[in-house]
N, C-alpha and C positions, 0 to 999 in steps of 0.2 A: 324282890322289891327294890334293891338298890340299882339294879339294871334298868327298871321301869322309871325310877326317878331320873336317872341319867339321860334316858331317851327322851323323857318329857323336857328336861332342861334344855337338851339340844335343840329340839323341835321349836321350842318357845323362843330360843335365841335366834334360830334361823329365820322364823317368821317375823320377829320383832325388827330384823334388818330390813324387812320389805314392809314395815308398817302395819303388819297384820297381827291379830290376836291368835294364841295357840289353839283356839277353837274355830278359826276361819275355815271356810269351806274349801280353801286352797291348801289347807294343812292335812297332815296325815290323821290326826286324831279325829277330827270331824268326820273324814272319810270312813276310818275304821268304826266309828260309832254307827254310821249309816249302814255300813256292810253288815255288822253284827245285828242291827234291828232287822234289816231285810232277810238275813238268814232265819232269825227268829220267826219272822212273819210267814216265810215259805215253808218252813218245818210245821209251823201250826195249820196252814192251809192244806198241806199234804196229809199230815197225821194226827191232827187235832192236838189236844193238850199232852197226850201220851207221846205222840211223835215228836213234838217240840222238845219235851223233856228228854226223851231218849237221844235226839239229835245233839242237844246242848251238852248232855253227859258224855257222849262220844267225843265231842269237840274239846270239853274240858280235860278229858282223859289223854287225848292227843296232845294237849298243851302240857300236861304235867309230865308225860313221857319225854316230850322235846326238852322240857327244862331239866329233866333228869340226865339227859345226855349232855346238856349244856354244862351242868355242874360238874359231871364226870370228866369232861375235857379240859376244865380249868381249875379245878379245885386245888388250892394250896400254892399255885404258881404265882410268883411275885414278879412285878415289873415296876421300875422306877417311873413315877408319874412324869409325863412329858416326853419319855424316851420312846423310840420306835417299838412297835409289836414285831417280834421275831418268830420265826418257827419254832423256837424253844419254848415259847410261851403258851404251848397246847400240848396235852397229852395225846399220843396216837395209841389208838385201839385197832391194831392191824390184823387181828385173826379174820379169817375169810368170811365165817359166818356173821360176825359182827358187821363187817364192811357190806356184805350183801343185804342183811336185814335193815340195816339203818341207812340204806342208800348213800354210803359214803360219808354220813355225818360224822362219823368218828375218825375220819381220815381228812381233817379239814384244816391242816396247817396253812394250805394255799389260800384258804378263805381269808386268813389273817393278812395275806398279802394283797389279795384282790377280792373283795366281798361280793363281786358279781360273777365270779367264775362258777360255770355250771358244775354240779357235784360229779358228773362222769368224767370231767377233766382233771379232777383232783387227783395229785399223784401221792403215793404213799411216801413217807420220809422216814425210813428205818434208822436213820442216824439220830433222829429226834427223840425226845423223852417218850418212853413206852410205858403203858399200862398193860395189864392182862386184858383178856377179852371183855368188851362191853357188858356182856351178860353176866361174866363173873363179878365184875365191878358193881354192876346194877343190884345184884343180890346180896353180895357182901355189904354194900352201903345201907341195906336195910337193917343190919346189925351193927350198929356203931362201933362197939368194942372190936369186933373182928375186922371190919373196915379200917379203922384207925391203926390197929396193931399190926396186922398182917399184909395190908395193902398199901394204905396211904403213907405211914411213917416211912417204910423203906424206900418207896418211890420218891417222895420228898427229900430223903436223905441224899439219895443218889443225885437228884436235880440240883440241890444246893451245892454239892461237892463237884459236879462235873458241868453244869451249865450256867449257874448263876454268876453274874459279874460281881466284882467286889461290892458295888452299892447294893445290888440285890441281896448278896449275902448278909449285909448288915440288916436289911429289911427282914429277911428270913430268920436270922438269929433272934430278932426281937420277937417275931411272931412265935417261933418256937418256945421262947422264955415264957411268953403270956399263956401259952397253951400248956406249960408244965412239961414239955417234951425234953428229951436230952440235948445237950448242946454239943451236937457233932461237928460244928463249925469252929471250935475253940481253937483247934491247932491245924486246921486243915490247910493243906498247900494250895496254891493258885490252880484253877482248872487249866487242864492242857488237853491236847490232842483235838480230836474231831470237834468236841464240845466247845472248846474254846475258839475254834475257827468260825462256828456258826454265831458266835455273840455279835450283836449289832449295836 
């Protein structure tokens, strides 16, 4: 929901600069509403009420699947507001099966640098933050205690220690404290090596 609110605010601000309402026909929200209505009508014409319900259910499932992958690619990563988005601000799921099945959506650090890059031109970043296979993460996340203890905490600890800037470490430490997690940043040395080099 936070993502949707941000998109709504950005679109509203962009249209306001042109003297238009957020629901203007020149805006994305009106076009999206018309497209959804058109899809619903087409599904009803083709398959009646059952076909319409089935089509909308499949569309909803696809959206949930996409948002699940979106969650798995960004969960827990910290960025200081106003600072540039770097390749270290996304988890990489680079197992071949995940990359093939998800059309490279799990290999999208390039997307953070260029939102219009086609999926087939995205290059793997083995030096960036890594998660296990997207499928392992997807099923582990369905059981929160397993996900948190055995997947998320170890990966976030590594990210905090090796990729986070000092300002990001301060944010991460506070987030960890609020979550009741161990304070692994208490006496941590400054990041070094490859991870430090990618900090922007």
